[in-house]
N, C-alpha and C positions, 0 to 999 in steps of 0.2 A: 100600669107600672110605665111602661116603657115611655110612654110620655111623658113623666116625672122624670126618667132618666137622662132625656135628651134636652128637658127644659133644663136640671143643674147645672148639663152638659154648655150649653148655652148662655145660661146666666153664668158659671165658671169664665167660659172664652172675654164674655164682656169685658166679664174682674181683670182679668189677663190685658186686657187691648185697653184699659185702662191704667193698669200701671203701667207699660211698656210708654203711653200715650204722655205719663206723671212723669217719669224716667224722660221721656226726653227735653221734657219743656223744663226740669231741674237740672238735665245737662244743657238745653240752652241756652238759659239763663245765670247757671255757673259762667257758660263761656263769655257771656257777656258782658257779667261783673270782670272778670278775669280782665279782657281786653277792654272795658272803661278804664280800673285800676291801671293797670299797665301803660294807658293814653302814653305817650313822649312828652314830657316836655322840654323842649328844644330850647340849650345850654348856648345863646351868640355873646361874638365877640365881634364891637367894630375896629378894629387894630388895623395895619396894615404888618405887611412881612418886615420881620427883624431888619435893621439896615443889614447892606451886604448881604444878603443871603442869595447861597451862591446856587447856580446855573445848572453844577450838577450835585446831586449827591445831596445829603439832607443835615444841617448844620446845629444840633442841637447847645450848641453856643450857649448861646441865651438864657437857655431853662436849667443849663447847668449854673451857672454866676448866679441864677438867682438862688439857687437851690446850697451852694456856696456859702452865701449870705444868709440864709433864712435856717438852716438845717444846723442842730444842735444833738450833740450826740444821737442819732438818727429821725429825731423827732423834729418836730416842725414849731415854726417861731410864727403862725398865727394872728395874733394881735399885730405883732412887728410889719407880716407882710401886706394884711388890710390898712393898716394907714400909717401906709406909703401909698402914693397917687400915683407914683413912677415904675413903682417896682409893680404893682397893680397891671399898668399899663403893657409894662413890656411882657410879663404875664400872659395877655392878652393875644400880644405880636407876636409868642410863640406858639400860642392855639392857634392864627390863622394861619402861619405855615404847614401846622397840625390840616388843620381845616382845606387849605390848597394842593397838599398831595400829600400820597402816602404810598405803600408798599403796592398795594391794587391800582391804584388812581394809574400814577408812573414806576412802574416797576423797573423803569432803566435808572431810577433812582436807588434802587436799591440794590446793587447786582449780587450779593451777598448775603446769605442767609442773615447772620448773624445782624447784618445792619438795618434788617427788615424785623427777627425780635425785640433790638434794642429800641426802634420805633415805637410797637406795639407798647412796650413796658412802658418809654418814660409817659406816653401819651397817656398812656391810664393811671400813672402818675399825676401826670399835670393835670389830667380834668377831673380827680381828689382835688386836690385843694386847690384846684377853681369855684367847684362846690361848695368846701368849706370855708376859705376866704371871702367868698360872696358871702355866706350865710356867718359871718362871725359875729355875735359870740353863739358856737353852738358847741354843746356838751356835749353829741354824740351825734354817729352821723346817723343812728337808727332817728333820728329827732326829725331826721326829715321825710317825711308819711305819704304814703299814696294817699285816696280819696277814701278806700278801705283798707289797712292795712294788716292781708290774712297772711304776709309773712313775715319775720323781722328783715327790715332794710328796703323794702320793698319798692319804697319812695326814693331810696338814692341810688341803687344800684340798680332797679331793674326801668322807673319811668324817667330821670334825669337822662335827656340823650344829647349827645356831642358832637361836632361834625369832625370824618377824618377824610382827607380828599375827595370831598363832597360829598359823603355818604352819613347820615346821620346814625348815632350807634349808641344805647345804654354803655353802663358799664359793665353789665353781666353781658350783653352783644361780647363786648370785646374781650373782656379776657378771657370769655370759651368758646366764645368763635373765631378768634383774629390768632390769638395766642397758642390756650390749649388743643383746641384740634389739631395746629397745626407742629406742634412739635409734641416729641412722648415724652420731653426731659419735667420730673415736677419743680424740678427744681425753682423755673422760673416762680413758684407762688414764695418765695422767702426774696423773690425783688419787688414783686407787688406791693404796694401799700394803702389799703383800706380805707386809711385816715385815723387810726381806732388805736386803743391803746396796745393788742392782744397785735399787730402784727409786726411781721417784720420790718425792722430801723430801712429808711426809705433812703440809699445810694443815690449821694448826688453826680453819680459820674458812673456814664454806663459808657464800656467801650462798645462799637460798633464792631471791630476785628475779631481775632483770634484771642484776644486778650480778654473777652464776655465769657468764652467757659472755664475760665479762671475764676472769672468775679463772680462764679455761678456755681462756683463750688463754695468758694470763701464764703457767699452767703447762708448756704446750706446749712455749713460749717458752725457759722456765728449764731445762726438762729436752735440748731440744735445741739449746741453746749451750751445756752443760757439755758440757766438752775428754772428759769418757770415755765421755759415750755417741755423739757420731758425732766422728767422728776421721778428717781427708784425709788419708792416707798420701803423698806425692806421690814418696816414694827405692823403693815397693812401687808401686808405681800401684792402689792399690785403698782404698775407702773401708768404715771398721768401725764397726758400729752398734751399739746395745745389742740384745739378743736381743731385748725387744720389740717391734719391728719384724719382727723375723721369724715370732714366734707370732701376732701378729693383721696381717699382712702385706695380705691379703685386704681387712682392712677399711680402712688407709692406700691401700692402690690404690683401693679403690672412691670412697673419698672425693676423689681425685686428678679420676678419672673425673667424678664429678656436674658438676666444674668445668671437665670438656669440657679438659680439659691431658691432653700428652704423661705417659705413666707409664712409657718405657721405662726407667728403674735404677730401677723396683719405688719401694720405699718412700723412697729419696734423692727423688722429684717431690714426698713429701710432705715430707718434710724440710726442702726447700728455701723451701717459705709457711709458716713460722716463723721459720727460717733469720735470724741477725745476721746485718749487710751484712760482718763479716769472715768468717764461716763463707760463705756466699753467697759471695765471692767467689774464696773456695777451692775450691768446687762449684763453680763455671766454670768452671775447671783442668781438675777430675775427669770430664768427661763420659762418658769411658770407658773411666772406671777400674772395675774389678772392686769388686762390695760385697761384704761380711765382714759374720759378727757374732759379736762379741766374747762369749761362756761366760756367763752370766751369773752372781753375784755370788747367795749363798746365806746371807751371813756376816749373823744377826740385824742391822738396822739402831739400835743402841745407841749412844747418846749420848756415853757411856763410854769 
């Protein structure tokens, strides 16, 4: 009897060891697949710095001029940009400046927080435009695929890498490690443009000084008060929000907590902070409504 018990115990122990080994092998295989799948594809540019680029600070003028020409009502004229060789060369020249200098590689050029923040946000938007213009025509950014597209947008946001201050970086890492982790201000999400219809409007100019605060507030208010982004549906007793509020819910809720305000409705509490009078009145009637999120529009934000 004792021998049978020992045999059963030994068999069970062996099975557990096999199971542990199998699980470890699966985890290693998954990790290897993820690393292979997110291996960066470096986007390089063959261009000189913009003409008369300053010896101090960082000049965004060349990019701003391109935006003023090709941005129409917050959307981008990609076919026009793609078809203009000189404009593409000017964009590459601006990207060469981003590749040469950043707040991390040359902090002396970015002595104020807002100058560094504007740089990172401009870099993000410029890289998105570069990726789309180079691939035009492109229906949606999610059409840029990784070898195995296990997450929507993996190819575009996780595997395309650009250079900032001599450092290769993906759009995901730029957004999360250079912007989000360095500021507790969720309003930055209304300035970053991911090249899609669901994104906030792209801004032709970002102030690098104190005026950046005003722009962030205006960008947040513009997005929240646009009817497609926040809908109060009294018939179905629900509030429908852009999926941006779902993806970055913790940031919005934490910002409300810092202000010592109630967070009962999650991101809706933050929406109230920038809502116009009409929207705020509707939200006040919807204190017990269910919060839902509208599926994101990944169609490229083409102006035409």
